[in-house]
N, C-alpha and C positions, 0 to 999 in steps of 0.2 A: 352719616351723610348718605342719602340715594345714589346711588350708578342708573343711568341713564342710556340704554342701547336702541338705537332706531333701525327697526327691519325692515327691508322692502319686495316684497314677492315677485314672482318671477311669473314667466309665462304659462297662461293656464287659466289664470284669475282673470282676464279680457272679460267686457260685457256691453253690450250697447249702453251706454250710456252713464259710461263710469266716468266719473270728475266733472261732470256738468254741475252739479251742487255747489261745487266749489269755484268753479266758472261763472255762474250765476250771480254768487254774492260777493267775489275777491277780486278789484284790479288785478292785484298782484297774481294770480292763478292766471288770469285771461292775457296778460301778461308774457308768463310763460310757455300758454299755450300756442300762443300768436308767434312767439321767438322758434318754438317747434315748429311750426308751417313756414317762417321765412328761409329755416335753414335746409328745409328737407324737400322745399318745394311741394308738399303734400298740404292738403285742409286737414289739419290736425283735430280743429273742433269737431270737424264733418264726421270722420273716420271714426273719433270717438260718439258721438252723440245720436247720429243717426243711422238708421237703419242698414244695413252694408253689407257684403260678402266678405270685404278683407279683412276685418277685424281680426279673424282667426288663422289666417295667411302668413305666416312667420313674419314674412319682410314688414309687413304692414303691423302684426301684432308689437312687436317689441316696441317701435317706435311711439306705439299709442300708449303701452303701458306706460314706458318712461317717461312719455310729457304728463301724462295723468300722476305719477308718483313725484314729479318735479314740481308740478303746479300746486301740490299740497304742500311738499316741504318747503317751499318759498315761502307759502302764506303763513308756514310755521316760525323759518326763520324771521320773516317780518315782524314775527310777533315775541321776539326775541327769546322763544323756546329755544334749548341747546341739548346737546347729548355728549356722553362721553365717550360711548363706541357706537359703530354701525356696519352693517351688513347687508348684503342682500341675496337672494337664492338667484343663481343664473342669472336672468337680465337685469335681475334685481341689484345686481353688484354695482350694475353702475346708478342707481341711484344713491348709495350708499359711497362713490367715490365721488356725488356733485355735496354730499353732507360732509364728508370727509374734509372738500377742499383741493382733492387731488385733479377734480375737472369742472370748466366751468359746463353752465346750461349749453352753451353752444355746442362745444367740444363733444359733449356727452351726446347730444343730439347727433351733431354731424357722424361719429360714431357709431352709434346705435344702429341709425338708419343704414349703412353699410354692412356692419354683425348680420342683420336682418336678410339682408339681400344675399350676402357671402352662407350666409346657412342653409337658405332655402335652396341656391345652388348647388349646393356643395354634395348632396343626395338627394336627387327629386324623387326617385324611386328604390326601391329595395332594401328599405331599412323599418323597424319596427321599434317601440319601445311596449314594455309593460309595467306595473305596478304588480309588488309582490306583496301581499299581506301575512301576517302572522307566521313571519319568520327571520330566524338571525341573519345577520350580515353574511357569518363566515359560511354558513351551509349554501347561502345562495351564490358566494365568490367561489365555493369548489365546484358546484353545479353550470356555472356558466363556463367555467375554466373546460369541463368535461364535453361541453356541447360542440357539436358538429358545426363549423365556422364559426365566426364569432360573437359572443355576446358578453357583456361586460354592464358591472354596477353604474349606473349614470345617476342617481341619485341615494345618497342616504338621508332621507328625510328626517325619521324619526326610528325608535322604537317598533318595531313591528309592522312598518309600511319603507318599502326599499323599491326604486325602480331600474329596471334594464334596459340595455339598449344595445342594437346591434343589426347584424344582418337578418333579414325576416324569419329567412329561415332557423336560422338558428335560436335566434329569440322564442319563436313560435315552440322549437326543441325543448330548450333550455323553461319555457313555461309548465309543459305537460310532465318534464321530469322534476319540477318543481312540486307541481301540485301531487305526486305520486310519492316525494319524499316528506310531505305535511303542511306544505303551506296553504291556510285556510284560504285565500283566494288569490290568483294573477287574474289580474283583469289589464288585457289591451289597450293600449291607449291612443286617441284619436290624434297623433299629432303626423306631421309634415315628414318627419325624415329622423334619423338616429342619433338623436343630441347627443352630447356629452360622451362620446364616442372618438374611436380611433379612425372613424372613417370620415371626421371632421375637419381634422388636421388641416387638409387644403384650405378651409375656409377662414381657421386661425391664422396661417400664414397669410392669407391677403387682409387680413385685419389688423398683421403687424404692420403693414405700409401706410394703413390711414391713421393707425398710434402716432406713426412717425411724423404727421403733418401736424399733431394737435399738442398744445403745455400740458404736461403731467407736471402738478405743481409741488408743493410741500405738501406733507399728511400732516392738515390740523387736528382732524379725530382721527384717533388708531382707528382701523378699519379688518375685517378678519376676510383673510382671502378662502373664498369656494376650491379653491385647487388645496390651500396648505393645513386650512382651517387652524392657521396664527393667525396671532393679530399682523399688521404692516403697518410701520411708525415713519419708515422710509423710504421715499419713491422711486428707488434706484431700481427695484426689480418689478415694479410695475406693469411696463408694457409685456415683458415676458410672460408674468402672471395672468393677462388680461389675453394673449395670446393661446397659453396652455390651456386656459379657463374654457374654451369653446370644446375642446377635446377629453377634458378631463372629468372625472368624476366632480360631483355639488359634495360636499362634506359638511351638509347643513347642521346635523344631529351634533357632530364632531364640534360647529364654531358654537353651539348654544350651549354645549356642555364648556368650553372656555369660558363664556362670559359668564354662568354659573358660578364657575370656578374662580374668575375675576371678582365676583363680587357682585355683578348686577341684579337688582332687584327690580327693578323697572322697565318692561320690554313696550317696544311701541310699533306695532305694523302699520306703515305709510301705504297704503293704495289698497288699490280692487280685491274685496273680497277676505275669509278669514284665515289664510289657508296656515299662514304661519304660526297664529295664536292659536289655531287646531293643534300644530305639530307641539306645542309649548308644554301642553298637559303631560304628553307621553313622555317626551326630554326631560323633564324636569321629574323625575322619578324618585330622586331622594326627600321631594316635598319639600324645598325650599319656598321658604316664604315671597313671593314674588306678586307683582302688579302687571298685568297685560292690557296693554288698549289699544283699541283700534282706531286708525282716523283716515277716513273719507269721504266725509262729510262735513257741514259746519256744525251741525247736533255732536258730533263727535270729538270736535277739535275742540269745541265749548267744554264739553266732558273733562277734556284734557287739561285744558287750562286750569278748572277752577277745583279741580281734583282736589 
């Protein structure tokens, strides 16, 4: 019997118009967008659908992305679609927490609104990130550790694509050293802070106080933590993992490798863009027989239901 995993993308996949097709088609999607607006005091449909400069600013990007992912997931849930496992990349982990039954929609929106603000405020300037293409993780880790200043791995995305983070000067020096050591390309990322670095520890500490105010429910669907790349089946350590997640490396490649080892053969990316779908081909290097779906609009949802 097929094992299904739902995957939720992170910051960077956002665009104006995301979620609008689902909003226009389904009452349940409208309900979730409206719920996000009520919880945050923001006009979430306007943020997602109308031309604006805020959608690429972290404190707004995060809630806009989560509202979109949650609205799509809610329609799938209403149709009786289920999964065996779930996980999300960075911000996307909150979509997974909704799917896992750990957080209500309202509580997830409350936490993520604050998460975006805290991350935006933690290091408004002085940090940088860069994508390193065509180099193994061990070499990147070594070169980052030797850089003057602080640089480290932020994301283990897939073989041949790793993101580094840290102080701007250190990331720039590490980038030069990585090119000299044989990296195919090192691409500076247009981000507003050094996410998933120790420079974000204060943001995580602030987030802990917000998480204390919400209900952490039982884990109804096992999910994989970004921090550990291990299955979470008990809610005891979830708060600690979410606090650490802001300043820890995202182990996405290891997450998918674990799911392949667990026998998952159907992977469904829920949300804007096809970033995670693209990673799948590189992570599944043993060539296991899997099906990968992407659901962002009514047509893709219909195709998945009728598969």
